[in-house]
Steps between C-alpha positions, in 0.01 A plus 500: 500500500152389512385762276749392248382145521145603467591685172656190351203280616269739320711497180498119515131488555440732199772370285302575162458869585865509630632353177298756285616790719862388476485468117335844484763661737778333302371624160447856635841515640644379184303753296593782735870409471478507130354851510762613728770363272343675209498826682872457577570442127297813403695714769851382383389574135379856595827563687695422201278714279529783739876504479464506115262799542740696727758506228573875401437622143608812334274799465481448122401132529147410507329218687468164309156439354369152509185400315332194654249281293312301779258212420270485796336184387825303531538237768105461526457864563753528768769679306378857610536419856833332456629792308397757754633317790823379365620710225343856523674587840845389351440721186392811682782474770749484210398850393353399167219679316252219433225513256262194560284381204257216571356274233121434500483219246708250317705656206470848635877517573576490136292814431643677797844457344393682193434815708777468742751801512867488561591374859822421679379154593202270412383252773263217424315363800305193422560157347627350172190624307547863613863505410436350154228773437738777601779370288275460203351836525839654542656333188198569274564874541648682193735674736594193702883557446468809717407291787792251450688647774224508745538230760205272568452362856275211592330449837366143515127521604335238287416135531765422251827680496716292285745775407532604877672174561783597267533860626465475879612258768225247553322513846202324637408813683302734271579812701867426464459440123326821433720720730812359349386564156410858589839562652669353177311765311626784722864364476480495112589132465421442137562207264439495129216263381402346164163575357308253276289655225175309401341613177157395376358539144266784589557617860759717635819330638512366850823498705599249760799465743468141600372317194225342286314185549258337251350167523301256730656565824454876462131456410433283799680748734251770412206267617641376832325773710162355388560190702583682831246285693723191439777638724837334446359288224396795272811486284477134425112535444557784254742291288277195511196690396692656224590151353130409511401798277792436248787257471763502364556873519794520243577829334680545178761789475751635283810662672766718311819568700853626475803411707577703807674837425773663687382746767641843469705605805323714757742790511422825690413792274785743488491828331815547294707805589525774238831535330694811557490778254833454301400123445161600357659763275753258375236231432293739308785612288582132428150419394494804269837417327466127506122406499439155654411228257169357597506151614324226306190395676519165683293218363336344790450122485137396510388330822472116465159406618418139584125380481373195674128360505416367836224281635473571875282494802621854617763750370666745738744776414679661788746784551816474704352741763472214753866568598578863369804553732685215324736634225420379151693537189218446257146596448272194486155359588410171657271289304313195663295248292307238688472167334174405328518145637345585837231258641209618696663388817820672415322819411329508849809406686731762331234763511 
């Protein structure tokens, strides 16, 4: 008992050191517990992938080939480590033949798509920028229709994963987010997405899955990183400095648009059965004796385009991919026009 009392007396006499040691032990214990939980998530995902890999295939059937486009620079250079720890074991345990291609610089994914051969599955491991480059390079190909049936998987490894919020269940745990996305790819969970084509006057078209922003808020967003030393005030500071350089930042735009059109039904492709021999003979004789009268070509009504001139602080055009699971009966885009009557205070607050 005397020894216990002596320990408490020592801790009380050195209360500063005791406080620092308690904080360090608490932080270390929390960190170790988080690592333990991450390992449990990886183990559960690997067990699920192993069950998928143990499925038997016929002797004539080949292993599925997956081409992975990895951006190692995503997530401040941590993407390669995240991919090898959380996604690679799942893909290999599933029995897939994986071809890994790493990008070395920005824009290289577009060029890689020009050289890519046929594959059973294309997986993009990176952020929004990597995904946009892959989609753009794929749709720029002359034979892009031959890849229309190739599923594209997305493993969120970037700092910004806007599309991942629509495709996968949101989670604060990065390991769970990556492993669940990889398992969704193995299970073949696919959803159709809209693609926005952006054409310039001289350059080749660019394709986007989320949308297009043009205006003052978008210009400021690209400069926020310069004010990293201001901490939580960097966003407001970037907007304030922008108003000092130029104000008002109003843009003139002309928008032409048509009303939403009906979306064709997503019916599974069914190969029609070939009629029997007697039916084919009777149909050929009928066509020989009574040649069919060619139908008059249908005159399609011209599309009614409306045009509007806008004065706005920012113009954004977004697809409906934020909620791809929701059933829609028409094809449409979301157009947002910010008013041009913002004051400097409103601009900083909203931004």
